[in-house]
N, C-alpha and C positions, 0 to 999 in steps of 0.2 A: 564169658564169661569170667572165667577162672582166672585164664590171661589178663585181664581187666583189672581183676583184684590184686593182681602178682604186679603188676603195673604201677600199683597207691601204693604200694608195700614201702613201710620204712617212712610213707610221707605225711607229716602233721597235718594238721586239718586244712588247715591255709594253705598249704602245697596241695594237698585232697583238689579242694574247691576250683583251686585254678587249672587242672588239669584236668576236671570233668566240664568245668566251662568251656562250652565250645561258641554258642553261637553267638553273636551281636558283641559289640566294641566292648573291651576289659580294658584294666587297667593293673599291672600288679607292680606294685611299687615292693621293692628287694632291696633291701640292705645289704651289707658287705655279709659275704656268710651266710647269707641266705638260704641255699640253694636252688638260686637264678637257675643254673646251667639243667640243675634236675627235674625242674619246669617244664624248661622250654623243648626239653628230649623227650619225658615221660607223656606231653601233653601231644603232642605229635604221634608219638605210638600210639597212648588211648586212639586217637581220631580214628587210625587205619585202624584199628582192632574193634570200632563202633563200624567200620564200610566206607568209612569215606574215604575214596581214590587219594593215595598218595600225591598223585601229577597233579591236586589241586591246591598243594596247598606248599605257600611261600613264605620263607623262614628269611629273615632280614638282621648280617649283623652287621657290627661295625670293623670287625676284624676279618681276614683270611682265615685266619689263624683258630678264631672262635667259629668261622664255619665250618670248619674241616671237623674241629672234633667233635659239635654238634652231628654233622651227618654219618659221623662213624657211630656214634653212642646210638643212633637209630638204626640205624644199619645190622647194628653187633644184638638189637634185639629182635627189630621186625624180619630181619633177612633182606633178598635183594630187590622186594620191592620197595623198600625205604629208599630206594637210589632215583625213585622218582619223583623225590620232594622236591622241589626249587630253594635251595640254602647260599647263601651269598649278600656278601657289601650289597649297600645303595649303590656303588659304582659298578660293580661288574652285573648286578643285575640289569641296573640300568645299561649297559654297554649292550648288555646281548637284545635287547629290546631294541635298542639302535640303528644293531646292527642286521636285525630285521625288517625296522619299519622306517629307519635312517632319509631314505631316498624320497618320502615323502617331505621331509624337509630342506633335501637336498641333500643333500649328502650321503655319497657311494658306498659300498658294506663294506668299501676297504678302507673306512677312514683313519687316522692316525691319531691315539691320544697322544698330545705332547707329554714330555718327562717337565719337572720343573725347571731345570735348567735353560732347556728348548724353550720352554712359556718365557722365560725369561727373558731369552733375546727377543723375542720381541718385543716385550714390554719397555726391553729399556730402549728398541728403536723409536717406539710411538709416543716414550716417554720425551725421548729428544727433540721431534716432531712438534711436544705441545710443550717446551720446557718445562718438562715438569719433573719432580723427582718420584724415582721410579717404583717404589715402598708406599709412597703415599698413590698412587696409580694401582700397584697390585691390590694393596686394601682394598680402595675404591670396588673396583671389580668385585673383588671377591666378597665384598658387603653387598653389592647391586644382587650377584647371581646366589646369594644365600636369603638374598629376600623377593626371589622370583621378578626381579628390575629387570627386564631386555633393554637393551641399548637407548630405543626410540622413547620407552617412558621415561627413563633415566635423564635425556634431555628433554622431555616434557616437564619433571619436576628439577629441574638444575637451574640454581640459582648463582650471582657471584662468578666464584670461584669454580665450583662444582660445574661450570658449563664448558669447561677446557679439560677437565677430569672426564665427562661425560661423551665429548668429543672428541677424544683419546680411546677411551672404552668402547665405540662405536668403529674407530681404526683398528683397535687392534681383535675385535669382533671379523670385521668384514676379512683383515689378513686369514686368519682362524679358518671361517670359510672360504677364501682364496684358496687357499693348499689343503681343501680338504680336512681337517684338523678342528680338535677338541682337546681343550685341556679336562682337568680333574672336574670341577665344576658344570663347564659344560653339557658332564653326562647324565648329572642329574635337571639344573636348567631347561637342555632340550628334548629330555623327556616327558617335564611337566608338559612343557610349549607342543609335544605330538598330541599328548592323549588329550587336551585342553581343545586342542586344532581339529582335533578329525576323532569323531566319534567312533567310528567302526574302529580305529585300533583299541579304543577304550573298553568297547562293549567286546572285543575279541581275548582280552587281558582277562577282563573281569571274569569270562566264561570259562578262560582257561585257569585263573587262578580264583579259587571263592573262601580261603580262609585263609588268614595273613599274620605271620606272627614277625614282631619288631622287635629288635633286642637295644637297650641301653638309649629307650625315648628320651632323657634326661638332656641326650648330648643331640638333635637335635634342630636342623635350622628350619627357618618360613617354608622352604622347597623340598626339603624331604619330609616334611610334614603333611605338604600338599601333596607329594606326590604318593604317600601312605592312602590318603584320601582318594584318589583317586583311582588306585588301584584296589581299595574295599569296595568299589562301587556304592549302589545301592540298600548291597545286604548288609555290611557292615562288619563282619565276619572277620575283626580285626582283634588282634591279642597283643598288646603293649605291654613292656616290661622295662622298667628301669628306676631310677632311685633320684629323684632330687637333690640327698643332699650330696651327691657323688658329680652333679652338673658341676664341671671344671674348665668346662671348652670356648665359654663367651670369648675368646681372640682367634677364633676358628669360627664364629659368628653361630657355634648354639645358642639358643634361648629356651631357659629354664622356664620361661611362663608357658610354654606349649605345651609344656606336661600341669604343670599347674592350673592351667585353663580348659585343660583337654574335653571337658563335659561340653564347653561352648560349642565344641566344633563335633561333637557326640553327641545329645543330650540322654540318650538311652545308656552310656556308661555305668558299667561297675567295675568298683573300687576294691582289691583280693587284696591286703595288706600282709605279706609277711616278715612278720615279726621276728623272729626268731633267728639270731645269729651262734651257728656252728661255729665259726671260725677265734675267738677271741674269747682270753679269761675274762670274768666279770669285769675288774679293776677297766680294762680296755673300752669292753663296749661302755659301762658307764660314761668314764672318762670322758670318752669321744663324745658322748651324747649330749653332755653339761656345755662341751664347747659348740655344737652345731645348733643347739636350743638356744643360744644369741642371735641366731637367724630370725627378721622376721619373715621373711618371703615367701613361705615353703606349707607343705604338707604336712600337718599335723599328725604324729602317729609315734603309734609304741614298738620300745626295743625292748627283744630280750634276750638276755646272756643264756642261749640254751645248753653249752658245757659246764656252766653251772660248775667253773673252777673259780677263783677268790682270785688267786694268782698276784705278783709281785706289782707292786707301785711303779707310779709313772716315775721313771727316773729326770726331773728335772735341774740340768748343771749347767752351772756357772764358769765361766773358763775366762782365759787373761786378754786371749788375740785367737785369731785364728789355728796360729800354728798349735798352741793350746787345747784348744777344739780338736786337733785333727788326733795329739795324743792322747784325750780322753776316748776319742772312739778307740782308739787303740786299743786303750784298756779294757770296757766294754764287751769287743769283738774277743778281746782273749778271754775276759770271762765268762760268756757266753758256750766259747767253742771249746775251751780248758776243761770248764769244770761244771759246764750243765749239756756239756755233750751234744751242741747244735755245730753239726755240719756248717761248713763255711756257706756252703750253697744256699742255707736259711737266712743267713744273715745279710740285710740289705740298710745301705746309709742311703739316706734320700736327703735330696737340695732342692731348695725352692728355683736357683741358676745353674747354669753347667758351671760358666766360670768356678763355683765354690769347690770344684773335685781336684783340681791343683794340688792346694795342702793334702787333703786327705790320701792321692796317688801313690808322694810321694813318702809320706808316711805308711803307707802297706808296702811300698819297695825297699824299704829300711828296713824295715821288719821282716821282710821277706814271708807278705800273705800274701797268698793268691788271692785278686781279683778282677772281675768283669767289668769293663766301663759301657754300661747299655748306650744307645745311643750313637754308636759311629755311621759311620755313611753304608745307606742299605746296598746289597750288591749290584742290584741291576742298576743303580743311579751314580758306581763307579766310572771314572772316567772312561779307563781302558775298555769296561764292558759299553757304555753307550757310545765309544768310536764305532767299535764294531759292529753293534745293531741298527748305528746309522745308514750302512750302506743297505742293510737288507732294509729298513725301512723305507729306504728308496727303490728298493724295488719290488716291493708290498703297492707303493705307493706313493707314484711318478710325480704328482705333485707336490709333495715334500720338502717344502721348504730349506726347515730348518733342517733337515736330515742332511740335504744338498750339501748345506754352507757346514756342517763339520766335517761330511765325508770328503769333501775338497779340499780340505783344511789339513788331512791325517791320511800319509803325511803331503808336509804342503806340494807345492803343485804349480807354485807363481802364478797364480789365480786371486787376485785380492778383491778385496770391499768393492773397486771404482767398480769390476769386470762381472763380478756377483750383482751388482745393483743394473748393470748393463742390460744381463741376462733376466734378470726380473723383471725391466721395463721390457722386453723384448717378449716373454711368454706372455705381458697382458696386454699388450698393445697389436699383439699380428693382426695383421685385416681378413676380418674374415673368424676366426676364433679366439681364445686367449688358448696358448699353449700348456701342459705340461713341462715344469723345468726339462724331463728326459725329452721329451719334443723339441726344444728350446733348444737345448745345448747340442746333439744332433743334426739342427735342421742346415740346411747349406747357407742359407739366409742370414745366420749369425754371422759378423765378425766381432771381434774383440784386438784390440791391441796388442803388438809385441807377440811375447811367447805367449800370452793365456790363449790365445786365440789356437794354439798349437794343443796346449793342455786339455782346453777342456775338450776337445776332439779325441785327444787320445782317451781324457777319464771317461768320456760318453761311452767308448767302446768297450771302456776296462767293465761300464756298467752290463756292457750287453754280453761281455763275458763271465758276470755273476750269475747273471741270468741265465745261461745257459747251464749254470751249476745246479743251481736253485731246482732246475727243472729236472737235472739229476740228481744230487743226488738229499740225505738223508737232511731234516735241519744241525745235529748235531757233525756230521761229514761237512756239511757246505761251511758250517763256522771254524773249524777247523782247518780244511784247506784257504779258508780268507784269510786266518792268520797268519799262515803259511806264505800264500802269495803276494800278501801286500808286505811281507817282510815287516810284521808288527813287532815282536820283539826286538828286531835293532832297532825300529824308532824310540821303544821305550827304554833303550841303552845310550841312543843317543841325548835323546832327550832328558834322565835322571841319573846321575851320575853317581847316587848312592844304592848299591849293587842290593842291599836289602829290601829298600824300594822297587829296586825292578823286581826282583824275586816273589816278591808280593803280589805286585802286578800280576806277573805271565804265571803265579796262581790263580788268581781271581779269571785267567782267561781258560785257563786250563777245566776249572770249574765250568766255568761259562758250556763250551765243550759240551763236559757232564751233565749239565743241567738240560739243555737242550737234548738228550735221549728220551725224555719223558713226554717228549712232544713230536705229533704227527705232523706239525707242518709249522714254518714258517709265521706265520701268521698268528696261532696262537700263541706260538712262545712268544713273539710280541705286544698283544695284546695281553698275557700274563706278567709281563717286564714293567708292563705298565701301571699294570693296576700292582701290584707285588708291594708287602709290606714285612721287611724282612724280624721274624721275632729272633728273640734270646735262645740259646741253647740251653735248658735248663738241666741239665745232668752235669755240669760241669764244677770242681767241686770248689767256688769261689766266690767270694765275698763279691754281694752286688754292690757297685756302683750306678744310682739312677736319678733322674730330678722326679719330684713327687709327680708330676704329668705322668711322666711314662710309667709308675708304680700301679697305676687304676690297674684294676680286674687281676694283681698278681696278689701274693700273700708270701709271707715267710714267721717262719720262730721269732728273731729276734729283730727288730727294727732300730737305728737309730737317726731319727731326726737331725739335723748342724742347719746350724744360720738361724734359729730363732731368735730373730730380731729384727726392730721395726725397721721398714724398709727394706730386708729382703724377706721377710715372711710376719707379717703380710710385705708385698711388695709396695714401693715408695707412689709407683702410678695407682696405687689404689687410698690413700691414706686418707684421701680428701674424697675419695666418691664412695659413697653408701653404697652401690649397688655393684661394684669391683670387692667392696671389701666383705661383702655375701660371699661372693664368690670364694675371694682369698679361705675366706673362712671355710670352707667345702671343702678348699685343698688343701689344709691342716686337716681336715677330717677324715678324708682320701689315706694320707697321709699315715696319719695317727692307727687307722683299722685296717692298713697290711699285716698287722701287728698280729698273732699267733700268744703269743705266751711274755715279750719282754720288747717294754718301750722304749727309747730312752732322748731325752731332745735338751740338747746344748746350742748354749749360747755366748758368744764369746763377749766381754765388754771395750773391746776397740774391733775394729777391721780397717784395714787399708782401703784408703782410697785414695785414687794418683799417686800413689805410693809413699803417703804420709796415715800416722795412726790416727783414726776418729774414734771415735764415742761414742759408743753399739748402746741403745734402749733394746731391753727386754723387749720382746713379741708380747703385747697384749695376749693374744690367746694363750698364754703360758698362765696365767690368772684368773681368764675364762675357764679353767678347765675346775673344775671344784678339786680344792686343795684336798677331801678325804682319798682322791685316788691319787696324789702325789707326794714325792719326796724331794725334796729340795737339798742339794749339797752343791 
């Protein structure tokens, strides 16, 4: 009992209540700086100390980084016993389920998870066949999957122009199934289908995980919500944590209504509100609250600035143009860094759209102020990394057409699109059975025109050579050998004339070799590569430049929000849409509440549009913040 008391030490009454509420459906609304992570981790610790088997606990997060941090905290207090808790993102947990039970849906255990680039290639092919815009098709398919709509269901509901979209969706899914592949959204939808269609699997998982914790519930899609419902089973021991004020991913098909109406799905739902903000000053907490209160569609709740520090007023600054705005940013950075001793790494500049960073970067470079631009290409998505991994994907999954298309072209072997289409046709229509890609390219009956016939046989033999090394070498040794044997560095030198760019790409390859040492198998490496989301190294002492969306979950001593004009923040697409406007207001609320001590908001009087200076109207959000919390200059 003493241990349990220690777990509750330092918690406020609402946090303690949440930690000790183990059974039944629970919703914890936790605003910025409310100690959400502490509640999630301490609750898991408390449950174990109450005799609950840690193997029966499933904790879902939206990022791998959050999952790692939470599990590390629990293990630190409880010990190795806590390692039995399943902690991961929705996608990683669904991947785990499908690797075990996916055969019931017709998938092999080594199915490929497509990267965004690889999925896009298939989208491009399908869209062309139906004379569709690829972006329209991608959005339609993602929306269908977020709403649990299979191709057949989409077809049954399609009317007018949507008929072609639905047919293209069916063709896209057929192609994925044929190549034993899934995209990211399939991981969730297929798991829902698996649990709905196979009660034995659902029962097995309900018996395995008796207690569920779901983080960032406000960002859930209908598919996410249904997945949690199925995993919760009849006992409904599910613990949701989220903040509807911070629901900002509608463009990714997140639906805040699912959180607002959670009681419709769980009639016995208990609601606990963590009202204390331990992050920000009184001025920032209450100033941001006056903004978000303008939204009508939300849970009504109290927020308290628990630090009880008045703090500086929110500075709202009018600028002549975007160049002047960048200079104002420099002024504020120098002020908090030089006069208030705030490290550069604790200063963030936030913007609504990525292109707004250009002027900021120029100004920072001119002043020799170090900065980090958050939002570059994730490591595993870099072209040179994907090139090497494509060979390994085809070794693991011999049906992977996307991996074949990429690897056959790197380096070029004289096998063009027509030859690839002929191989695809040969594999699909071979008498008696459908062949895998590797079976097809090695088959004696496959005949291609000209040079391609010899090249494809040499390529097939080369894959056999890689497979022999795959059985002999560690993942790290295999990748190092493959880079050398392909003479890939020479390929980079021939492709990219800039020596600095070549060096950067070579360094990425060396890092891939290093990363591979952390995995026991190529299969594990490929799964992690597909699920990977790169996180910023927060130890770098540099000003952080990032979008408002990417700022979610972060905090800084000083925040500068630039581009506070109508059409930018809020976005021009939201100006005539009340629902989108509420999301834009939530986004500004998120941006404001990243700040602990200092908050600056700037707006240019004119902006560049198509090379011309255009009048810009101040964002409505600036005036929606109660003036007692602001200072205009």
